[in-house]
C-alpha positions in Angstrom: -2.7 21.8 11.9 -6.0 20.2 12.2 -6.9 21.3 8.8 -3.7 20.4 7.0 -3.9 17.6 4.4 -2.9 14.1 4.8 -0.2 12.9 2.7 0.2 9.5 0.9 3.0 8.3 -1.4 3.7 5.3 -3.3 5.9 4.2 -6.2 2.9 4.4 -8.6 -0.8 3.8 -8.6 -0.9 1.3 -5.8 -1.2 3.7 -3.0 -4.6 4.8 -4.5 -6.0 1.7 -2.7 -4.9 3.6 0.6 -6.6 6.9 -0.6 -9.8 5.0 -1.5 -9.8 3.8 2.1 -9.1 7.1 3.6 -12.0 9.0 1.6 -14.4 6.3 3.0 -13.3 6.5 6.6 -12.3 10.3 6.7 -14.5 12.0 4.0 -13.7 15.5 5.4 -9.9 15.3 5.1 -8.0 16.8 2.4 -5.5 14.4 0.6 -2.4 15.0 -1.2 -1.1 12.0 -3.1 2.4 11.3 -4.7 3.0 8.5 -7.1 6.5 8.2 -8.3 5.6 7.0 -11.6 8.8 7.9 -13.4 10.7 5.4 -11.0 8.3 2.6 -10.6 8.6 -0.2 -9.5 10.5 0.2 -6.2 10.4 -3.4 -5.5 13.0 -4.2 -7.8 15.7 -1.7 -6.6 18.4 -1.8 -4.1 18.0 -0.9 -0.4 20.1 2.1 -0.7 18.1 3.2 -3.7 14.7 2.7 -2.1 15.9 4.6 1.0 17.0 7.6 -1.1 13.6 7.6 -3.0 11.7 7.2 0.3 13.5 10.4 1.6 12.8 12.4 -1.3 9.2 11.3 -1.3 8.8 12.4 2.4 10.5 15.6 1.8 8.2 16.5 -1.1 5.0 16.1 1.0 6.5 17.7 4.2 7.3 20.6 2.0 3.6 20.9 1.0 2.8 21.0 4.8 1.0 17.7 5.4 0.0 16.9 8.9 0.4 13.2 8.7 2.1 10.8 6.1 1.2 7.4 5.0 4.0 5.4 3.2 1.6 3.5 1.3 4.5 1.4 -0.3 5.4 -2.2 1.1 8.9 -1.7 -0.2 9.5 1.4 1.6 8.0 0.0 4.8 10.2 -3.1 4.5 13.5 -1.7 4.0 13.0 0.7 6.9 13.4 -2.3 9.1 10.1 -2.9 10.7 9.5 0.8 10.6 11.6 1.5 13.7 12.5 4.8 11.9 9.0 6.1 11.3 7.8 8.8 13.7 4.5 7.1 14.9 3.1 10.6 15.7 3.5 12.1 12.2 3.4 9.0 9.9 2.8 5.2 9.3 4.0 2.5 7.0 1.9 -0.5 5.9 3.6 -3.4 7.6 2.8 -3.2 11.1 -1.0 -2.4 10.5 -1.4 -5.3 8.0 0.4 -7.9 10.4 -1.9 -6.8 13.3 -4.9 -7.4 11.2 -3.8 -10.7 9.8 -2.9 -11.9 13.3 -6.3 -11.1 14.4 -8.0 -12.7 11.4 -6.2 -16.2 11.2 -7.8 -19.2 12.8 -5.2 -21.9 11.9 -2.3 -19.7 12.3 -1.0 -20.3 8.8 -0.6 -16.8 7.2 0.6 -16.1 3.6 2.5 -12.9 2.6 2.9 -11.8 -1.0 4.9 -8.6 -1.8 7.6 -7.2 -4.0 11.0 -9.0 -4.2 12.6 -6.3 -2.1 9.9 -6.7 0.7 10.3 -10.7 0.8 13.9 -10.4 0.9 13.9 -8.1 3.7 11.9 -10.6 5.8 10.2 -7.8 7.5 6.7 -9.2 7.5 7.8 -12.6 8.7 9.9 -11.1 11.5 6.9 -9.0 12.8 4.4 -11.8 12.5 6.6 -14.1 14.6 6.9 -11.2 17.0 3.2 -10.8 17.4 2.2 -14.4 17.0 5.3 -16.7 17.6 3.4 -19.9 16.9 2.2 -18.8 13.3 3.6 -20.4 10.4 4.4 -17.8 7.7 4.5 -18.6 3.9 6.0 -15.8 1.9 6.0 -15.3 -2.0 7.5 -12.5 -4.2 5.3 -11.5 -6.9 7.5 -9.1 -9.3 5.2 -9.2 -12.2 2.1 -8.0 -10.4 3.3 -4.2 -10.1 3.8 -3.7 -13.9 0.7 -5.6 -14.6 -1.4 -3.1 -12.4 0.4 0.0 -13.6 -0.6 -1.0 -17.2 -4.1 -1.8 -16.4 -4.0 -5.5 -16.6 -6.3 -6.2 -13.6 -9.3 -8.1 -14.8 -9.9 -11.7 -14.0 -10.4 -12.2 -17.6 -6.8 -11.1 -18.4 -5.1 -14.4 -19.0 -1.5 -13.2 -18.6 -2.4 -11.9 -15.2 -4.4 -15.0 -14.3 -1.4 -17.2 -15.2 1.1 -15.2 -13.0 -1.4 -15.4 -10.3 -1.6 -19.1 -10.6 2.1 -19.7 -10.7 2.8 -17.2 -7.6 0.0 -18.3 -5.4 -0.9 -22.1 -6.0 2.1 -23.0 -3.7 0.4 -20.7 -0.7 -3.0 -22.4 -1.2 -1.2 -25.7 -1.2 0.2 -24.8 2.4 -3.4 -24.3 3.8 -3.3 -20.6 4.5 -6.4 -19.0 5.8 -5.2 -15.4 5.7 -3.1 -13.7 2.8 -1.6 -10.3 3.4 -1.3 -8.3 0.2 2.0 -6.7 1.2 2.2 -4.3 -1.7 -0.6 -1.4 -2.0 -1.0 -2.5 -5.9 -2.1 -6.0 -5.2 -5.7 -5.3 -3.9 -6.5 -4.2 -7.5 -5.8 -7.8 -8.3 -8.2 -9.1 -5.5 -10.4 -11.0 -7.8 -7.6 -12.8 -9.8 -6.0 -13.6 -6.4 -9.1 -14.9 -4.8 -9.7 -17.2 -7.8 -6.5 -18.8 -7.2 -6.3 -19.0 -3.2 -10.1 -19.8 -2.9 -12.9 -17.5 -1.2 -12.1 -19.2 2.2 -8.7 -17.2 2.4 -9.3 -13.8 3.8 -7.3 -11.0 2.0 -5.6 -8.3 4.1 -4.9 -5.0 2.2 -1.9 -3.4 3.6 -3.1 -0.1 2.2 -6.5 -0.1 3.9 -5.1 -1.2 7.2 -2.7 1.7 6.9 -5.6 4.1 6.4 -7.4 2.6 9.4 -4.3 3.2 11.5 -3.7 6.7 10.3 -7.3 7.5 11.4 -6.7 6.1 14.8 -3.6 8.1 15.2 -5.3 11.2 14.2 -8.0 10.7 16.6 -5.6 10.1 19.4 -3.6 13.4 18.6 -6.7 15.5 18.2 -5.9 16.2 14.5 -8.8 15.2 12.6 -10.2 17.9 10.3 -12.7 20.3 11.7 -14.6 21.1 8.5 -17.6 19.2 7.6 -17.3 19.6 3.7 -16.1 16.8 1.3 -12.2 17.0 1.4 -10.3 17.8 -1.6 -7.7 15.6 -3.4 -4.7 16.7 -5.2 -2.6 14.2 -7.1 1.1 14.6 -8.0 3.3 12.1 -10.4 6.7 12.2 -11.5 6.0 11.1 -15.1 3.2 11.8 -17.5 0.0 13.3 -15.8 -2.2 12.3 -18.6 -1.2 8.6 -18.3 -1.4 8.7 -14.7 -4.9 10.1 -14.8 -6.0 7.8 -17.4 -4.7 4.7 -15.2 -5.9 6.1 -12.0 -9.4 6.5 -13.2 -9.7 2.9 -13.8 -9.4 2.3 -9.9 -10.7 5.5 -8.0 -13.0 8.3 -8.7 -10.7 11.2 -9.3 -13.4 13.5 -10.5 -12.7 17.0 -9.0 -9.2 16.2 -8.3 -6.1 18.0 -9.8 -3.4 16.1 -11.3 0.2 17.7 -11.8 3.6 16.5 -12.5 6.3 17.2 -10.1 10.1 16.6 -9.3 10.8 15.2 -6.0 14.7 15.0 -6.4 
């Protein structure tokens, strides 16, 4: 059990930010990643559709024998109603780790949240922040164009369309005086430079994917399930659309040298 891989899934490339953090803090672990690129983005889909996709993604990784699963998708975590249906022994989403980190980091208790439309509609982040820190003020904003921009490689601060959307989405949050901003979709850390340019360097950005990776490490330690090997872990990447396109886009954000990329079906 210890030497089985960790599974990570997302609707597309965003969950690779979680993989990147996992490889830093758990360098000996094997990782299997699933990007459901044929159906990205999840954030514009109905709750029923997202739940169906999530069950298929979980099932695919389970069949590959993973020991732990990270749902590196804010939309999946949100529609599962505060992650009540996640078995904490075997998996984690991204909301609870990100909210805990944000509540620890805020000084003025004015917390911003950006995420997909589905995540913001669910109000999962706001409810959990209020549960952890009742006196906090929460300011939320859906950023529906960020995922397609990331998926197509438009992530640099020199990209004017991306910068324009960032100003439109984030200026109202800056005006509210937030000191912490939760990046509630795992695609968004790939836009950190653009986001910081708008909200300012004094606003701490909380990567939901990175926090989920740290949570996974803690849970694996508690369960005695950390890998026993000392060699560098292997990485296998699956996608549900073109592996060539996935590999090209993924390589812009993470070192995938030595990793295999394979197309799969999760339905």
